[in-house]
C-alpha positions in Angstrom: 13.5 15.5 14.9 17.2 15.4 14.0 19.3 17.4 11.5 18.3 17.6 7.9 15.1 18.6 6.1 12.5 16.9 4.0 13.2 17.5 0.3 11.4 16.6 -2.9 12.1 13.1 -4.2 14.3 14.2 -7.1 16.6 16.5 -5.1 19.3 13.8 -4.4 19.5 13.0 -8.1 19.8 16.7 -9.0 22.6 17.1 -6.4 24.4 14.1 -7.9 24.1 15.6 -11.4 25.7 18.7 -10.1 28.8 16.7 -9.1 28.2 16.3 -5.3 27.1 13.3 -3.3 24.1 14.0 -1.0 23.8 12.5 2.4 20.2 11.3 2.8 18.1 8.7 4.5 14.5 7.6 4.4 12.4 8.9 7.3 10.3 6.6 9.4 6.5 7.1 9.0 6.4 9.0 12.3 9.3 11.2 11.4 7.9 11.8 7.9 4.6 13.0 9.3 6.3 15.4 11.7 8.6 16.7 8.9 5.6 17.2 6.5 3.9 19.4 9.1 7.1 21.3 9.6 7.5 21.6 5.9 4.0 23.1 5.5 4.9 25.7 8.1 8.2 26.5 6.3 6.5 26.8 2.9 3.7 29.0 4.3 6.4 31.3 5.9 8.1 31.5 2.5 4.8 32.4 0.8 4.1 35.1 3.3 7.4 36.9 2.6 7.3 36.3 -1.2 6.7 39.1 -3.6 4.0 38.7 -6.2 6.3 37.3 -8.8 7.4 34.4 -6.5 4.1 33.9 -4.7 2.7 31.4 -7.2 5.8 29.2 -7.0 5.4 29.2 -3.2 1.7 28.4 -3.5 2.7 25.4 -5.7 5.1 24.2 -3.0 2.4 24.6 -0.3 0.0 22.6 -2.5 2.6 19.8 -3.0 3.0 19.5 0.8 -0.8 19.6 1.3 -1.2 16.7 -1.2 1.5 14.7 0.6 -0.3 15.3 3.9 -3.6 14.2 2.5 -2.0 11.0 1.1 -0.5 10.4 4.5 -3.9 10.7 6.0 -5.3 8.2 3.5 -7.0 10.8 1.2 -6.2 11.1 -2.5 -5.7 14.7 -3.7 -8.8 14.4 -5.9 -10.8 13.4 -2.8 -9.3 16.4 -0.9 -10.5 18.6 -3.8 -14.0 17.1 -3.5 -14.0 17.9 0.2 -12.9 21.5 -0.6 -15.6 21.9 -3.2 -18.3 20.6 -0.8 -17.2 23.1 1.9 -17.2 25.9 -0.7 -20.7 24.9 -1.9 -22.1 24.8 1.7 -20.2 27.7 3.3 -18.8 29.7 0.3 -15.2 30.5 -0.6 -13.2 33.7 0.1 -13.6 35.5 -3.2 -16.1 37.9 -1.7 -13.4 39.4 0.6 -15.9 39.5 3.5 -14.4 40.4 6.9 -16.5 39.4 10.0 -16.2 41.7 13.0 -18.8 40.1 15.3 -22.6 40.1 15.7 -24.9 43.1 16.3 
């Protein structure tokens, strides 16, 4: 993976509107997949260091990357949500704050 970073689709336009000319290119499918995974790691790291006021913005960024990853894997975000709901129905969620420490 070379220089640069994956950015949201409207970022080049926003840069142009600010008076600068961005240097961009369209990633190959292989590079896109690699950069999406890296972007997820980057966004999670930002979430982990965010204070409560910024945490929801970081979660939204994570969700955007997750949706892009799902689409890249051939799964619509709505289908991903169905899969999440199925797992929650069969195994539960995390709202109970349960911590497992092993078996007796």
